[in-house]
N, CA and C atoms as an extended XYZ file, in Angstrom:
324
Properties=species:S:1:pos:R:3:atomname:S:1:resname:S:1:resid:I:1 pbc="F F F"
N        84.925       13.603       -2.676 N   MET     1
C        85.739       12.981       -1.644 CA  MET     1
C        84.801       12.224       -0.694 C   MET     1
N        85.146       10.976       -0.377 N   ASN     2
C        84.288       10.215        0.531 CA  ASN     2
C        84.718       10.417        1.983 C   ASN     2
N        83.910        9.919        2.899 N   VAL     3
C        84.157       10.121        4.328 CA  VAL     3
C        85.497        9.536        4.757 C   VAL     3
N        85.847        8.374        4.247 N   THR     4
C        87.110        7.739        4.623 CA  THR     4
C        88.296        8.590        4.187 C   THR     4
N        88.244        9.148        2.982 N   GLN     5
C        89.331       10.003        2.516 CA  GLN     5
C        89.453       11.240        3.397 C   GLN     5
N        88.314       11.835        3.776 N   GLU     6
C        88.343       12.996        4.657 CA  GLU     6
C        88.972       12.630        5.991 C   GLU     6
N        88.593       11.466        6.539 N   TYR     7
C        89.169       11.030        7.814 CA  TYR     7
C        90.671       10.808        7.676 C   TYR     7
N        91.088       10.143        6.605 N   ASP     8
C        92.511        9.873        6.409 CA  ASP     8
C        93.312       11.167        6.314 C   ASP     8
N        92.773       12.171        5.625 N   GLU     9
C        93.473       13.449        5.530 CA  GLU     9
C        93.556       14.128        6.888 C   GLU     9
N        92.457       14.051        7.670 N   HIS    10
C        92.458       14.620        9.015 CA  HIS    10
C        93.487       13.899        9.884 C   HIS    10
N        93.512       12.579        9.818 N   ALA    11
C        94.442       11.794       10.629 CA  ALA    11
C        95.881       12.150       10.286 C   ALA    11
N        96.172       12.289        8.982 N   ARG    12
C        97.533       12.659        8.585 CA  ARG    12
C        97.897       14.042        9.105 C   ARG    12
N        96.948       14.976        9.080 N   SER    13
C        97.253       16.338        9.506 CA  SER    13
C        97.432       16.440       11.013 C   SER    13
N        96.834       15.543       11.785 N   THR    14
C        96.949       15.629       13.240 CA  THR    14
C        98.001       14.685       13.806 C   THR    14
N        98.502       13.761       13.048 N   ARG    15
C        99.463       12.796       13.577 CA  ARG    15
C       100.740       13.470       14.077 C   ARG    15
N       101.059       14.642       13.550 N   GLU    16
C       102.284       15.310       13.977 CA  GLU    16
C       102.137       15.932       15.363 C   GLU    16
N       100.879       16.280       15.764 N   THR    17
C       100.688       16.965       17.040 CA  THR    17
C        99.986       16.095       18.077 C   THR    17
N        99.253       15.102       17.663 N   ASP    18
C        98.524       14.243       18.581 CA  ASP    18
C        99.230       12.897       18.708 C   ASP    18
N        98.699       12.061       19.536 N   TYR    19
C        99.286       10.753       19.735 CA  TYR    19
C        98.200        9.824       20.267 C   TYR    19
N        98.438        8.543       20.163 N   ILE    20
C        97.484        7.567       20.674 CA  ILE    20
C        97.656        7.499       22.181 C   ILE    20
N        96.596        7.838       22.906 N   ALA    21
C        96.653        7.847       24.364 CA  ALA    21
C        96.081        6.565       24.943 C   ALA    21
N        95.137        5.965       24.236 N   SER    22
C        94.552        4.722       24.733 CA  SER    22
C        93.974        3.952       23.563 C   SER    22
N        93.754        2.672       23.822 N   PHE    23
C        93.123        1.849       22.799 CA  PHE    23
C        92.342        0.744       23.487 C   PHE    23
N        91.413        0.189       22.748 N   GLY    24
C        90.648       -0.954       23.229 CA  GLY    24
C        90.474       -1.931       22.090 C   GLY    24
N        90.326       -3.189       22.444 N   GLU    25
C        90.180       -4.225       21.422 CA  GLU    25
C        88.930       -5.052       21.681 C   GLU    25
N        88.424       -5.613       20.614 N   GLY    26
C        87.281       -6.509       20.703 CA  GLY    26
C        87.488       -7.694       19.788 C   GLY    26
N        86.702       -8.739       20.008 N   ALA    27
C        86.769       -9.961       19.199 CA  ALA    27
C        88.200      -10.485       19.113 C   ALA    27
N        88.824      -10.598       20.272 N   ASP    28
C        90.195      -11.135       20.355 CA  ASP    28
C        91.175      -10.395       19.442 C   ASP    28
N        91.025       -9.067       19.380 N   GLY    29
C        91.958       -8.254       18.621 CA  GLY    29
C        91.587       -8.013       17.168 C   GLY    29
N        90.453       -8.527       16.716 N   LEU    30
C        90.049       -8.287       15.329 CA  LEU    30
C        89.618       -6.838       15.126 C   LEU    30
N        89.180       -6.189       16.201 N   VAL    31
C        88.771       -4.781       16.163 CA  VAL    31
C        89.620       -4.028       17.174 C   VAL    31
N        90.162       -2.895       16.733 N   ARG    32
C        90.959       -2.054       17.633 CA  ARG    32
C        90.516       -0.608       17.438 C   ARG    32
N        90.169        0.049       18.546 N   ILE    33
C        89.789        1.454       18.546 CA  ILE    33
C        90.896        2.218       19.253 C   ILE    33
N        91.381        3.292       18.628 N   GLU    34
C        92.449        4.101       19.212 CA  GLU    34
C        91.929        5.517       19.436 C   GLU    34
N        92.221        6.075       20.619 N   LEU    35
C        91.821        7.435       20.968 CA  LEU    35
C        93.051        8.300       21.152 C   LEU    35
N        92.925        9.580       20.794 N   ASP    36
C        94.055       10.492       20.993 CA  ASP    36
C        94.036       11.038       22.413 C   ASP    36
N        94.966       11.919       22.716 N   GLY    37
C        95.107       12.459       24.064 CA  GLY    37
C        93.900       13.231       24.558 C   GLY    37
N        93.051       13.702       23.635 N   ALA    38
C        91.837       14.434       24.021 CA  ALA    38
C        90.630       13.509       24.099 C   ALA    38
N        90.836       12.209       23.878 N   GLY    39
C        89.738       11.254       23.934 CA  GLY    39
C        88.960       11.147       22.637 C   GLY    39
N        89.478       11.774       21.572 N   ARG    40
C        88.808       11.695       20.268 CA  ARG    40
C        89.250       10.436       19.541 C   ARG    40
N        88.384        9.982       18.664 N   LEU    41
C        88.697        8.821       17.848 CA  LEU    41
C        89.911        9.117       16.991 C   LEU    41
N        90.918        8.276       17.113 N   TRP    42
C        92.164        8.430       16.351 CA  TRP    42
C        92.159        7.496       15.152 C   TRP    42
N        91.786        6.223       15.417 N   ASP    43
C        91.785        5.255       14.323 CA  ASP    43
C        90.900        4.071       14.677 C   ASP    43
N        90.426        3.406       13.647 N   VAL    44
C        89.699        2.148       13.771 CA  VAL    44
C        90.474        1.148       12.926 C   VAL    44
N        90.965        0.110       13.571 N   VAL    45
C        91.762       -0.892       12.874 CA  VAL    45
C        90.962       -2.194       12.855 C   VAL    45
N        90.715       -2.686       11.648 N   LEU    46
C        89.929       -3.908       11.489 CA  LEU    46
C        90.777       -4.971       10.816 C   LEU    46
N        90.869       -6.125       11.453 N   ASP    47
C        91.576       -7.252       10.870 CA  ASP    47
C        90.723       -7.796        9.718 C   ASP    47
N        91.334       -8.242        8.626 N   PRO    48
C        90.556       -8.794        7.510 CA  PRO    48
C        89.650       -9.966        7.911 C   PRO    48
N        90.007      -10.669        8.968 N   GLN    49
C        89.188      -11.792        9.418 CA  GLN    49
C        87.858      -11.347       10.022 C   GLN    49
N        87.657      -10.047       10.139 N   ILE    50
C        86.420       -9.534       10.716 CA  ILE    50
C        85.204       -9.921        9.879 C   ILE    50
N        85.442      -10.217        8.616 N   THR    51
C        84.327      -10.603        7.741 CA  THR    51
C        83.691      -11.917        8.172 C   THR    51
N        84.390      -12.661        9.010 N   GLU    52
C        83.849      -13.926        9.503 CA  GLU    52
C        82.865      -13.734       10.661 C   GLU    52
N        82.799      -12.520       11.221 N   LEU    53
C        81.907      -12.250       12.343 CA  LEU    53
C        80.496      -11.967       11.855 C   LEU    53
N        79.532      -12.322       12.680 N   THR    54
C        78.151      -11.945       12.393 CA  THR    54
C        77.979      -10.470       12.741 C   THR    54
N        76.875       -9.893       12.335 N   VAL    55
C        76.616       -8.487       12.638 CA  VAL    55
C        76.583       -8.269       14.143 C   VAL    55
N        75.951       -9.166       14.884 N   ASP    56
C        75.896       -9.032       16.344 CA  ASP    56
C        77.284       -9.153       16.970 C   ASP    56
N        78.107      -10.070       16.473 N   GLU    57
C        79.467      -10.208       16.987 CA  GLU    57
C        80.300       -8.964       16.686 C   GLU    57
N        80.116       -8.390       15.498 N   LEU    58
C        80.836       -7.175       15.134 CA  LEU    58
C        80.397       -6.014       16.028 C   LEU    58
N        79.097       -5.903       16.249 N   ARG    59
C        78.574       -4.846       17.123 CA  ARG    59
C        79.167       -4.975       18.525 C   ARG    59
N        79.178       -6.181       19.062 N   THR    60
C        79.740       -6.417       20.390 CA  THR    60
C        81.235       -6.099       20.410 C   THR    60
N        81.949       -6.492       19.371 N   ALA    61
C        83.385       -6.226       19.291 CA  ALA    61
C        83.662       -4.726       19.276 C   ALA    61
N        82.854       -3.977       18.530 N   LEU    62
C        83.032       -2.522       18.482 CA  LEU    62
C        82.755       -1.899       19.843 C   LEU    62
N        81.678       -2.316       20.491 N   PHE    63
C        81.377       -1.789       21.823 CA  PHE    63
C        82.484       -2.130       22.814 C   PHE    63
N        82.962       -3.367       22.768 N   ASP    64
C        84.042       -3.768       23.669 CA  ASP    64
C        85.294       -2.915       23.454 C   ASP    64
N        85.634       -2.694       22.183 N   ALA    65
C        86.835       -1.916       21.862 CA  ALA    65
C        86.679       -0.461       22.298 C   ALA    65
N        85.532        0.124       22.033 N   ILE    66
C        85.300        1.523       22.408 CA  ILE    66
C        85.296        1.669       23.921 C   ILE    66
N        84.596        0.781       24.603 N   THR    67
C        84.532        0.832       26.065 CA  THR    67
C        85.918        0.639       26.672 C   THR    67
N        86.675       -0.278       26.112 N   GLY    68
C        88.033       -0.513       26.607 CA  GLY    68
C        88.925        0.702       26.433 C   GLY    68
N        88.825        1.368       25.288 N   ALA    69
C        89.642        2.558       25.039 CA  ALA    69
C        89.239        3.693       25.969 C   ALA    69
N        87.952        3.861       26.191 N   GLN    70
C        87.476        4.938       27.062 CA  GLN    70
C        87.822        4.675       28.525 C   GLN    70
N        87.885        3.431       28.916 N   ALA    71
C        88.178        3.082       30.313 CA  ALA    71
C        89.586        3.509       30.707 C   ALA    71
N        90.487        3.559       29.759 N   VAL    72
C        91.869        3.931       30.038 CA  VAL    72
C        92.008        5.441       30.242 C   VAL    72
N        91.147        6.210       29.640 N   MET    73
C        91.278        7.667       29.650 CA  MET    73
C        91.285        8.289       31.051 C   MET    73
N        90.437        7.891       32.010 N   PRO    74
C        90.511        8.540       33.320 CA  PRO    74
C        91.886        8.422       33.967 C   PRO    74
N        92.519        7.287       33.840 N   GLY    75
C        93.870        7.120       34.374 CA  GLY    75
C        94.861        8.031       33.675 C   GLY    75
N        94.665        8.200       32.390 N   PHE    76
C        95.529        9.084       31.616 CA  PHE    76
C        95.362       10.522       32.092 C   PHE    76
N        94.120       10.934       32.279 N   GLU    77
C        93.851       12.301       32.732 CA  GLU    77
C        94.464       12.540       34.115 C   GLU    77
N        94.391       11.549       34.987 N   ALA    78
C        94.983       11.690       36.321 CA  ALA    78
C        96.499       11.832       36.218 C   ALA    78
N        97.101       11.089       35.311 N   SER    79
C        98.554       11.188       35.120 CA  SER    79
C        98.947       12.564       34.615 C   SER    79
N        98.183       13.087       33.675 N   VAL    80
C        98.462       14.425       33.152 CA  VAL    80
C        98.294       15.455       34.263 C   VAL    80
N        97.256       15.313       35.081 N   ALA    81
C        97.030       16.242       36.195 CA  ALA    81
C        98.205       16.200       37.169 C   ALA    81
N        98.711       15.005       37.464 N   ASP    82
C        99.859       14.871       38.365 CA  ASP    82
C       101.090       15.580       37.795 C   ASP    82
N       101.310       15.419       36.505 N   VAL    83
C       102.449       16.069       35.859 CA  VAL    83
C       102.279       17.586       35.903 C   VAL    83
N       101.058       18.061       35.665 N   ASN    84
C       100.807       19.504       35.717 CA  ASN    84
C       101.076       20.070       37.109 C   ASN    84
N       100.646       19.367       38.136 N   ILE    85
C       100.866       19.819       39.515 CA  ILE    85
C       102.360       19.874       39.824 C   ILE    85
N       103.082       18.845       39.419 N   ALA    86
C       104.525       18.816       39.651 CA  ALA    86
C       105.219       19.952       38.894 C   ALA    86
N       104.782       20.207       37.666 N   ALA    87
C       105.381       21.284       36.875 CA  ALA    87
C       105.093       22.640       37.504 C   ALA    87
N       103.875       22.851       37.959 N   GLU    88
C       103.532       24.121       38.612 CA  GLU    88
C       104.378       24.334       39.868 C   GLU    88
N       104.553       23.270       40.645 N   ARG    89
C       105.378       23.355       41.850 CA  ARG    89
C       106.814       23.730       41.501 C   ARG    89
N       107.344       23.092       40.462 N   ARG    90
C       108.727       23.354       40.048 CA  ARG    90
C       108.881       24.778       39.529 C   ARG    90
N       107.908       25.250       38.746 N   PHE    91
C       107.962       26.628       38.248 CA  PHE    91
C       107.904       27.628       39.399 C   PHE    91
N       107.142       27.326       40.428 N   ALA    92
C       107.073       28.211       41.601 CA  ALA    92
C       108.432       28.274       42.292 C   ALA    92
N       109.097       27.124       42.397 N   GLU    93
C       110.430       27.102       43.002 CA  GLU    93
C       111.420       27.926       42.179 C   GLU    93
N       111.367       27.758       40.865 N   ILE    94
C       112.269       28.504       39.980 CA  ILE    94
C       111.983       29.999       40.084 C   ILE    94
N       110.717       30.362       40.130 N   SER    95
C       110.330       31.764       40.248 CA  SER    95
C       110.859       32.367       41.539 C   SER    95
N       110.781       31.615       42.620 N   GLU    96
C       111.280       32.104       43.906 CA  GLU    96
C       112.788       32.325       43.862 C   GLU    96
N       113.515       31.402       43.268 N   VAL    97
C       114.968       31.536       43.144 CA  VAL    97
C       115.321       32.759       42.304 C   VAL    97
N       114.619       32.937       41.188 N   LEU    98
C       114.880       34.097       40.338 CA  LEU    98
C       114.569       35.402       41.071 C   LEU    98
N       113.515       35.394       41.843 N   HIS    99
C       113.159       36.585       42.622 CA  HIS    99
C       114.260       36.902       43.641 C   HIS    99
N       114.750       35.877       44.334 N   ASP   100
C       115.854       36.068       45.294 CA  ASP   100
C       117.103       36.610       44.600 C   ASP   100
N       117.444       36.056       43.460 N   LEU   101
C       118.606       36.530       42.709 CA  LEU   101
C       118.432       37.990       42.293 C   LEU   101
N       117.241       38.327       41.888 N   SER   102
C       116.947       39.706       41.491 CA  SER   102
C       117.106       40.669       42.663 C   SER   102
N       116.630       40.284       43.825 N   ARG   103
C       116.770       41.127       45.030 CA  ARG   103
C       118.238       41.291       45.407 C   ARG   103
N       119.000       40.209       45.343 N   ARG   104
C       120.432       40.284       45.679 CA  ARG   104
C       121.178       41.196       44.693 C   ARG   104
N       120.842       41.082       43.431 N   ALA   105
C       121.491       41.905       42.418 CA  ALA   105
C       121.146       43.374       42.607 C   ALA   105
N       119.943       43.670       43.065 N   ALA   106
C       119.513       45.059       43.280 CA  ALA   106
C       120.245       45.675       44.464 C   ALA   106
N       120.626       44.859       45.444 N   ARG   107
C       121.339       45.360       46.630 CA  ARG   107
C       122.778       45.737       46.328 C   ARG   107
N       123.353       45.210       45.304 N   ARG   108
C       124.782       45.434       44.984 CA  ARG   108
C       125.004       46.754       44.362 C   ARG   108
């Protein structure tokens, strides 16, 4: 089994639980790097026209795409943190209501 086949099998096995959280492009979209929610490499998409690029242009395109995908991640992490804080607050409210209901039921 070659490396690409191993990657494809891994990608298929994780596609059900992971998702593309960010992406970056280089060389006007000829190169696309996709990262999952944990910041791991999800996919590398190469347009067939990439063969027209020189090695230096391809290297620059890959760096641009990777840097672009990584730049989005801090904003994503902040959004997840905000959602977690809101969820914790809501669970605390629900817990308080349930506690009050429990006390009232015990008094009866």
